VOPAGU-2260 file (C-alpha; in pm, 1 decimal, decimal comma):
REM VOPAGU-2260
SITE   aa  ch    i         X         Y         Z
SITE  MET   A    0    -254,9   -1524,3   -1576,6
SITE  ILE   A    1    -361,8   -1367,4   -1889,2
SITE  SER   A    2     -55,7   -1249,6   -2073,2
SITE  VAL   A    3      33,9    -904,2   -1986,2
SITE  LYS   A    4     388,8    -745,6   -1952,0
SITE  LEU   A    5     320,4    -601,2   -1602,8
SITE  GLU   A    6     631,4    -376,8   -1636,5
SITE  GLU   A    7     465,5    -176,6   -1889,1
SITE  PHE   A    8     171,3     -77,7   -1661,3
SITE  ILE   A    9     379,4      16,7   -1341,3
SITE  ASP   A   10     405,0     397,9   -1269,2
SITE  THR   A   11     654,7     382,0    -976,8
SITE  LYS   A   12     932,2     627,1   -1061,4
SITE  SER   A   13    1157,4     574,8    -754,5
SITE  LEU   A   14    1389,7     290,8    -795,7
SITE  ASP   A   15    1546,5     345,6    -463,2
SITE  LYS   A   16    1199,7     326,3    -318,4
SITE  LEU   A   17    1137,8       3,4    -474,9
SITE  ALA   A   18    1461,2    -159,1    -316,7
SITE  GLU   A   19    1365,5       4,2      26,2
SITE  LEU   A   20    1005,3    -134,7       0,3
SITE  TYR   A   21    1129,6    -460,8     -78,9
SITE  GLU   A   22    1320,0    -500,5     243,4
SITE  LEU   A   23    1022,2    -356,3     447,9
SITE  LEU   A   24     760,2    -579,0     289,7
SITE  ASN   A   25     966,8    -901,2     346,1
SITE  GLU   A   26    1029,0    -838,1     724,4
SITE  GLU   A   27     873,9   -1135,8     918,2
SITE  LYS   A   28     708,4    -975,2    1220,3
SITE  LEU   A   29     334,4   -1047,0    1214,6
SITE  SER   A   30     172,9   -1336,0    1367,5
SITE  ALA   A   31    -126,3   -1547,9    1238,7
SITE  LYS   A   32    -346,4   -1369,9    1487,4
SITE  ASP   A   33    -240,2   -1049,8    1322,2
SITE  THR   A   34    -395,6   -1176,8     984,2
SITE  GLY   A   35    -745,8   -1217,8    1143,5
SITE  VAL   A   36    -762,1   -1545,2     974,5
SITE  ASN   A   37    -793,1   -1879,7    1181,1
SITE  TYR   A   38    -453,3   -2051,4    1220,8
SITE  ARG   A   39    -606,6   -2377,7    1114,2
SITE  VAL   A   40    -729,4   -2221,8     792,2
SITE  ILE   A   41    -389,1   -2076,0     716,8
SITE  SER   A   42    -228,2   -2423,8     778,3
SITE  HIS   A   43    -485,3   -2578,4     541,7
SITE  TRP   A   44    -398,5   -2324,4     280,2
SITE  ASP   A   45     -44,6   -2384,8     335,0
SITE  ASP   A   46     -94,7   -2758,6     275,0
SITE  LYS   A   47    -282,4   -2689,2     -29,2
SITE  GLY   A   48       9,0   -2471,3    -175,8
SITE  ILE   A   49    -175,9   -2141,8    -196,3
SITE  ILE   A   50      31,9   -1951,7      46,7
SITE  ARG   A   51     400,9   -1919,0      30,6
SITE  PHE   A   52     626,1   -1827,3     307,3
SITE  SER   A   53     949,1   -1952,4     450,5
SITE  ARG   A   54     996,0   -2098,5     814,8
SITE  GLU   A   55    1354,3   -2218,7     903,2
SITE  ASN   A   56    1207,9   -2420,0    1204,0
SITE  GLU   A   57     904,5   -2629,9    1131,4
SITE  GLU   A   58     830,5   -2616,7    1499,7
SITE  ALA   A   59     851,1   -2258,2    1537,3
SITE  ASN   A   60     540,1   -2032,8    1527,0
SITE  ARG   A   61     480,6   -1877,1    1188,3
SITE  LYS   A   62     571,9   -1539,9    1134,4
SITE  PHE   A   63     445,6   -1337,9     838,5
SITE  SER   A   64     581,3   -1045,1     629,2
SITE  PHE   A   65     346,4    -782,1     495,0
SITE  VAL   A   66     341,0    -959,5     157,4
SITE  ASP   A   67     225,5   -1264,7     334,6
SITE  PHE   A   68     -33,8   -1066,1     514,7
SITE  ILE   A   69    -171,4    -910,7     208,7
SITE  TRP   A   70    -187,0   -1230,4      15,3
SITE  ILE   A   71    -365,0   -1406,1     304,6
SITE  LYS   A   72    -631,9   -1112,2     305,1
SITE  VAL   A   73    -663,8   -1170,2     -74,2
SITE  VAL   A   74    -705,3   -1535,0     -43,0
SITE  ASN   A   75    -970,9   -1473,0     229,9
SITE  GLU   A   76   -1155,5   -1236,2       6,7
SITE  LEU   A   77   -1142,9   -1482,0    -279,6
SITE  ARG   A   78   -1266,2   -1779,5     -66,5
SITE  THR   A   79   -1547,6   -1549,1      70,7
SITE  PHE   A   80   -1658,8   -1495,0    -295,9
SITE  GLY   A   81   -1659,1   -1865,5    -348,1
SITE  ILE   A   82   -1355,8   -1899,8    -554,0
SITE  GLN   A   83   -1221,9   -2272,3    -515,3
SITE  ILE   A   84    -882,6   -2354,9    -387,0
SITE  PRO   A   85    -752,2   -2511,8    -706,6
SITE  MET   A   86    -810,7   -2194,3    -891,2
SITE  ILE   A   87    -667,8   -1984,7    -609,6
SITE  LYS   A   88    -345,4   -2218,7    -637,8
SITE  LYS   A   89    -325,2   -2134,9   -1011,6
SITE  ILE   A   90    -311,6   -1763,2    -919,6
SITE  ALA   A   91     -67,0   -1826,4    -640,2
SITE  ASP   A   92     172,4   -2004,9    -897,0
SITE  ASP   A   93     151,4   -1711,6   -1121,6
SITE  ILE   A   94     161,1   -1411,8    -874,1
SITE  TYR   A   95     454,5   -1561,1    -683,7
SITE  GLU   A   96     650,3   -1601,0   -1011,5
SITE  PRO   A   97     977,9   -1402,3    -994,7
SITE  LEU   A   98     980,2   -1105,6   -1232,6
SITE  PRO   A   99    1211,8   -1147,6   -1526,1
SITE  MET   A  100    1493,5    -900,9   -1404,1
SITE  LYS   A  101    1671,8    -917,9   -1720,0
SITE  GLU   A  102    1365,6    -827,0   -1927,8
SITE  LEU   A  103    1263,2    -559,6   -1684,5
SITE  PHE   A  104    1617,2    -403,9   -1710,4
SITE  GLU   A  105    1597,9    -433,5   -2096,6
SITE  ASN   A  106    1273,9    -243,7   -2083,3
SITE  PHE   A  107    1454,1      28,9   -1886,6
SITE  ALA   A  108    1730,5      45,3   -2146,7
SITE  ASN   A  109    1477,2      71,9   -2430,4
SITE  ASN   A  110    1320,0     367,4   -2282,9
SITE  ILE   A  111    1644,2     536,1   -2155,4
SITE  ASP   A  112    1502,0     888,7   -2244,4
SITE  GLY   A  113    1239,6     858,5   -1979,9
SITE  PHE   A  114    1511,0     818,5   -1695,4
SITE  LYS   A  115    1489,9    1192,1   -1634,8
SITE  ASP   A  116    1172,0    1136,0   -1439,9
SITE  TYR   A  117    1317,3     862,3   -1213,7
SITE  GLU   A  118    1459,2     910,0    -874,6
SITE  ILE   A  119    1766,3     714,8    -775,6
SITE  GLU   A  120    2102,1     791,3    -607,3
SITE  ASP   A  121    2406,3     784,6    -828,8
SITE  LYS   A  122    2201,5     838,1   -1148,4
SITE  ALA   A  123    2496,2     908,8   -1372,8
SITE  GLU   A  124    2643,5     564,3   -1272,8
SITE  PHE   A  125    2318,1     383,7   -1318,5
SITE  LEU   A  126    2246,4     556,9   -1661,5
SITE  ASN   A  127    2604,3     455,3   -1761,8
SITE  PHE   A  128    2528,5      98,9   -1675,7
SITE  PHE   A  129    2276,0      98,6   -1942,8
SITE  LYS   A  130    2440,2     317,6   -2213,1
SITE  SER   A  131    2767,9      97,7   -2191,4
SITE  GLY   A  132    2549,5    -216,0   -2250,0
SITE  GLU   A  133    2672,9    -389,0   -1938,6
SITE  TYR   A  134    2321,1    -470,8   -1844,3
SITE  LYS   A  135    2315,9    -728,4   -2139,4
SITE  THR   A  136    2578,4    -950,7   -1964,9
SITE  ALA   A  137    2497,2    -871,2   -1593,3
SITE  ASP   A  138    2447,1   -1179,6   -1357,4
SITE  TYR   A  139    2083,9   -1100,0   -1254,4
SITE  ASP   A  140    2083,3   -1414,9   -1030,3
SITE  SER   A  141    2309,4   -1266,3    -803,3
SITE  LEU   A  142    2080,9    -962,1    -716,8
SITE  PRO   A  143    2020,7    -930,9    -348,1
SITE  PHE   A  144    1658,9    -930,2    -401,0
SITE  SER   A  145    1393,9   -1105,2    -631,7
SITE  PHE   A  146    1065,5    -933,0    -700,9
SITE  SER   A  147     747,8   -1128,8    -770,7
SITE  TYR   A  148     440,5   -1003,1    -933,8
SITE  LEU   A  149     268,0    -973,1    -592,9
SITE  HIS   A  150     578,4    -771,1    -460,0
SITE  ILE   A  151     531,7    -533,7    -753,2
SITE  LEU   A  152     164,0    -499,5    -727,2
SITE  ILE   A  153     178,5    -408,1    -352,1
SITE  THR   A  154     467,9    -175,1    -410,4
SITE  GLU   A  155     265,4       4,2    -692,2
SITE  ALA   A  156     -18,1      40,0    -460,6
SITE  ILE   A  157     172,2     199,0    -183,7
SITE  ALA   A  158     390,9     426,6    -406,7
SITE  THR   A  159     101,8     568,1    -625,9
SITE  ARG   A  160    -192,5     508,9    -385,5
SITE  LYS   A  161    -388,8     426,8    -708,5
SITE  SER   A  162    -627,6     138,6    -748,2
SITE  VAL   A  163    -451,9    -184,8    -801,4
SITE  SER   A  164    -668,7    -487,5    -827,9
SITE  LEU   A  165    -674,5    -865,6    -901,7
SITE  ILE   A  166    -966,1    -966,3   -1157,0
SITE  VAL   A  167   -1064,3   -1325,3   -1170,7
SITE  PHE   A  168   -1287,0   -1460,5   -1435,9
SITE  ASN   A  169   -1538,2   -1731,3   -1400,4
SITE  ASP   A  170   -1309,1   -1951,9   -1651,0
SITE  GLY   A  171   -1030,9   -1931,8   -1409,0
SITE  GLU   A  172    -822,3   -1672,3   -1579,4
SITE  TRP   A  173    -702,4   -1371,3   -1389,3
SITE  PHE   A  174    -509,3   -1054,2   -1458,7
SITE  PRO   A  175    -377,7    -751,9   -1229,0
SITE  PHE   A  176    -572,1    -452,3   -1322,8
SITE  ILE   A  177    -428,9     -89,9   -1257,5
SITE  LYS   A  178    -726,7     134,2   -1307,0
SITE  GLU   A  179    -504,7     451,4   -1386,4
SITE  ASN   A  180    -351,9     262,2   -1674,9
SITE  GLU   A  181    -671,2     120,4   -1829,8
SITE  HIS   A  182    -572,0     276,4   -2157,1
SITE  LEU   A  183    -264,8      63,4   -2190,2
SITE  TYR   A  184    -457,2    -279,4   -2167,2
SITE  PRO   A  185    -543,0    -476,4   -2487,6
SITE  LYS   A  186    -886,0    -416,9   -2624,9
SITE  GLU   A  187    -988,7    -776,2   -2600,3
SITE  LEU   A  188    -895,0    -789,2   -2224,6
SITE  LEU   A  189   -1089,5    -461,2   -2161,0
SITE  TYR   A  190   -1373,7    -621,7   -2349,3
SITE  LYS   A  191   -1365,5    -932,5   -2135,8
SITE  LYS   A  192   -1333,3    -723,3   -1824,6
SITE  GLU   A  193   -1652,0    -524,6   -1939,0
SITE  PHE   A  194   -1877,7    -824,8   -2027,6
SITE  SER   A  195   -1756,6   -1151,5   -1849,0
SITE  SER   A  196   -1848,6   -1248,6   -1498,9
SITE  GLN   A  197   -1571,2   -1180,1   -1245,9
SITE  VAL   A  198   -1450,8   -1118,3    -897,3
SITE  ARG   A  199   -1226,2    -840,9    -823,1
SITE  VAL   A  200   -1008,1    -790,3    -492,2
SITE  ASN   A  201    -862,6    -441,4    -462,5
SITE  ILE   A  202    -502,3    -459,5    -326,6
SITE  THR   A  203    -492,6     -99,8    -242,5
SITE  GLU   A  204    -803,6    -109,2     -35,5
SITE  LEU   A  205    -670,0    -391,9     165,4
SITE  ILE   A  206    -332,9    -214,3     245,0
SITE  PHE   A  207    -504,5      95,3     360,3
SITE  LYS   A  208    -788,4     -63,2     537,9
SITE  PHE   A  209    -562,6    -219,1     783,9
SITE  ILE   A  210    -279,5      36,7     787,5
SITE  VAL   A  211    -388,4     194,0    1110,5
SITE  GLU   A  212    -426,9    -133,1    1313,9
SITE  ASP   A  213    -198,6    -119,8    1628,0
SITE  TYR   A  214      10,6    -428,5    1508,8
SITE  LEU   A  215      92,6    -268,3    1177,7
SITE  ILE   A  216     152,0      91,2    1281,0
SITE  GLU   A  217     520,3      46,0    1406,1
SITE  TYR   A  218     589,8    -222,7    1162,6
SITE  LEU   A  219     506,3      -4,8     869,7
SITE  ASP   A  220     632,6     325,4     987,6
SITE  GLY   A  221     908,6     302,2     729,4
SITE  LEU   A  222     665,3     302,3     442,7
SITE  HIS   A  223     588,5     669,2     521,4
SITE  LEU   A  224     218,3     619,6     395,4
SITE  PHE   A  225     111,1     911,1     596,7
SITE  THR   A  226     289,7    1225,9     731,8
SITE  PRO   A  227     349,8    1263,0    1111,9
SITE  GLN   A  228      54,5    1504,6    1122,4
SITE  GLU   A  229    -173,2    1270,0     917,6
SITE  ARG   A  230     -77,5     986,9    1160,0
SITE  LYS   A  231    -178,7    1202,7    1464,0
SITE  LEU   A  232    -518,7    1269,9    1293,5
SITE  LEU   A  233    -590,8     896,0    1247,9
SITE  TYR   A  234    -490,4     823,4    1610,9
SITE  TYR   A  235    -715,5    1081,5    1734,9
SITE  ILE   A  236   -1015,3     976,1    1519,4
SITE  LYS   A  237    -937,1     602,7    1628,6
SITE  GLU   A  238    -961,8     706,6    1982,9
SITE  GLY   A  239   -1294,2     866,8    1920,0
SITE  ASP   A  240   -1230,1    1184,4    2112,0
SITE  TYR   A  241   -1384,8    1443,9    1873,7
SITE  LYS   A  242   -1701,1    1576,2    1745,2
SITE  LYS   A  243   -1639,8    1634,7    1378,9
SITE  VAL   A  244   -1376,9    1711,9    1118,0
SITE  PHE   A  245   -1411,9    1962,1     840,8
SITE  VAL   A  246   -1193,3    1886,1     513,7
SITE  ILE   A  247   -1082,7    2182,7     309,0
SITE  PHE   A  248    -987,2    2059,4     -46,3
SITE  LYS   A  249    -695,3    2193,4    -283,1
SITE  SER   A  250    -957,5    2246,3    -557,7
SITE  LYS   A  251   -1176,7    2558,5    -491,3
SITE  LYS   A  252   -1445,0    2379,3    -716,9
SITE  GLN   A  253   -1489,4    2107,4    -443,8
SITE  GLU   A  254   -1698,2    2215,2    -149,8
SITE  PRO   A  255   -1550,2    2166,5     213,1
SITE  LEU   A  256   -1660,5    1851,6     362,0
SITE  GLU   A  257   -1787,8    1787,5     727,2
SITE  ILE   A  258   -1740,3    1437,2     862,5
SITE  VAL   A  259   -1917,5    1375,1    1188,5
SITE  LYS   A  260   -1820,1    1113,5    1436,3
SITE  SER   A  261   -1931,8     768,9    1316,7
SITE  LYS   A  262   -1821,7     422,0    1260,6
SITE  THR   A  263   -1728,3     500,5     900,3
SITE  ALA   A  264   -1539,9     831,5     979,1
SITE  GLN   A  265   -1204,4     665,2     995,7
SITE  GLU   A  266   -1265,9     481,1     660,3
SITE  GLU   A  267   -1372,9     805,9     491,7
SITE  LEU   A  268   -1066,0     999,1     625,6
SITE  ILE   A  269    -827,4     733,7     514,7
SITE  ARG   A  270    -990,4     762,8     164,4
SITE  ILE   A  271    -927,3    1138,1     156,5
SITE  LEU   A  272    -562,5    1101,0     291,5
SITE  ARG   A  273    -478,3     841,7      19,8
SITE  GLU   A  274    -609,6    1052,8    -267,3
SITE  LYS   A  275    -396,0    1349,1    -126,1
SITE  GLU   A  276    -637,8    1596,3    -268,8
SITE  TYR   A  277    -693,2    1792,5      65,7
SITE  ARG   A  278    -558,2    2120,4     182,8
SITE  GLU   A  279    -628,8    2115,3     556,6
SITE  PHE   A  280    -834,8    1918,1     804,0
SITE  ILE   A  281   -1001,4    2110,1    1094,3
SITE  LEU   A  282   -1084,4    1884,3    1380,2
SITE  ILE   A  283   -1330,0    1994,8    1672,5
SITE  ASP   A  284   -1275,5    1776,1    1983,2
SITE  LYS   A  285   -1545,1    1695,4    2252,8
SITE  LYS   A  286   -1424,2    2029,8    2451,2
SITE  ASN   A  287   -1505,1    2232,1    2123,0
SITE  ASN   A  288   -1105,5    2296,0    2081,3
SITE  GLU   A  289   -1027,6    2347,6    1717,5
SITE  PHE   A  290    -687,3    2253,0    1558,9
SITE  ARG   A  291    -581,2    2216,1    1198,2
SITE  ILE   A  292    -376,0    1961,0    1009,4
SITE  ARG   A  293    -223,8    2055,6     681,3
SITE  ASP   A  294     -87,3    1872,7     389,1
SITE  THR   A  295     270,8    1887,2     511,1
SITE  ASP   A  296     546,1    1672,9     633,9
SITE  GLU   A  297     623,1    1907,6     910,9
SITE  GLU   A  298     606,9    1744,8    1258,4
SITE  GLU   A  299     431,1    2060,9    1374,1
SITE  PRO   A  300     270,5    2337,0    1162,2
SITE  LYS   A  301     399,1    2697,6    1210,7
SITE  PRO   A  302     182,4    2869,5    1437,0
SITE  LEU   A  303     -44,5    3145,7    1319,4
SITE  LYS   A  304    -108,5    3390,5    1612,5
SITE  GLU   A  305    -240,1    3104,9    1830,9
SITE  ARG   A  306    -378,6    2754,8    1749,3
SITE  LYS   A  307    -422,0    2420,3    1902,5
SITE  ILE   A  308    -219,9    2119,2    1762,5
SITE  LEU   A  309    -168,5    1757,3    1835,0
SITE  VAL   A  310     165,1    1664,0    1994,2
SITE  LYS   A  311     304,1    1338,4    2143,8
SITE  ASN   A  312     193,2    1264,7    2492,0
SITE  ASP   A  313     507,0    1183,0    2697,5
SITE  ASP   A  314     289,0    1130,5    3030,8
SITE  PRO   A  315     354,2     766,1    3099,7
SITE  ASN   A  316      25,6     740,4    3306,8
SITE  SER   A  317    -185,1     836,4    3008,4
SITE  LYS   A  318    -349,7     596,1    2779,0
SITE  ARG   A  319    -352,9     856,7    2484,2
SITE  LYS   A  320     -46,0     882,0    2258,5
SITE  PHE   A  321    -126,0    1258,0    2172,8
SITE  LYS   A  322    -268,7    1553,0    2341,2
SITE  VAL   A  323    -376,2    1893,2    2230,9
SITE  ILE   A  324    -179,9    2191,1    2325,6
SITE  THR   A  325    -187,0    2579,1    2238,5
SITE  VAL   A  326      96,3    2745,5    2049,6
SITE  LYS   A  327     131,3    3105,6    2009,7
SITE  GLU   A  328     324,6    3306,7    1750,3
């Protein structure tokens, strides 16, 4: 990897969320079938040392974590672009390298004034840990978790929803690229990015591309990528029981957008949800019923006189997970 101090480019302000995400990202619940990559191909990659996962029983079926899932997707993309296995192994060796926790904490200590922007339980106790100098002699090897560069890149993509990519140059060098923080990268590196041949795999896009697949919905529910109302909208779009969706944006300068039913509608809606710039969705179903989904975490929006909303379908005989009901003020 081209030498960059990744911790200087990370925007995630919730340290509690980092710890929570670590546990969720490492739960091994996915099968080889879920990855969409042939089992024999995965075994071949395993033999070549380009994927890394633990398996207590060698005879047991492989189970993958979400980190494994994304890395397999990244490898698959790189292979599609013709990147050779030895080069991918070099990237794997780098990206699975544990983050230097002591250096990471020292970075926090050197920027102690910025802690007012961080979210963490027992903040006063945590700040005292740095102000007292205890962090200098702490046993970081005893920490219950160990982040790799891959963990932190996936966490950054989830927490900020910004573009996080891996850029691989034709000379075999690579580096993680966070578009939002492009101004922080050395000029030489940006010059190479601009003028050298390269392959780019977008981690954020991979995460959100597969996030609504049935095998990931329950598994990743704890990541809170979408509000309950947003998840209902995506379920409805996935089932195809609609005519069109109107998007009203927060900025009055941005014209409302009409999305008609199509193969690309779900992808477009996920992009809008990811950017969090909408104010309201208005969905028209096949019966011309209209209901609205707003930018809120509430399970059900407060009714205004009369409106139709999506609620969970408790009918065990129905194949649909949600239904439309009318609510009155």
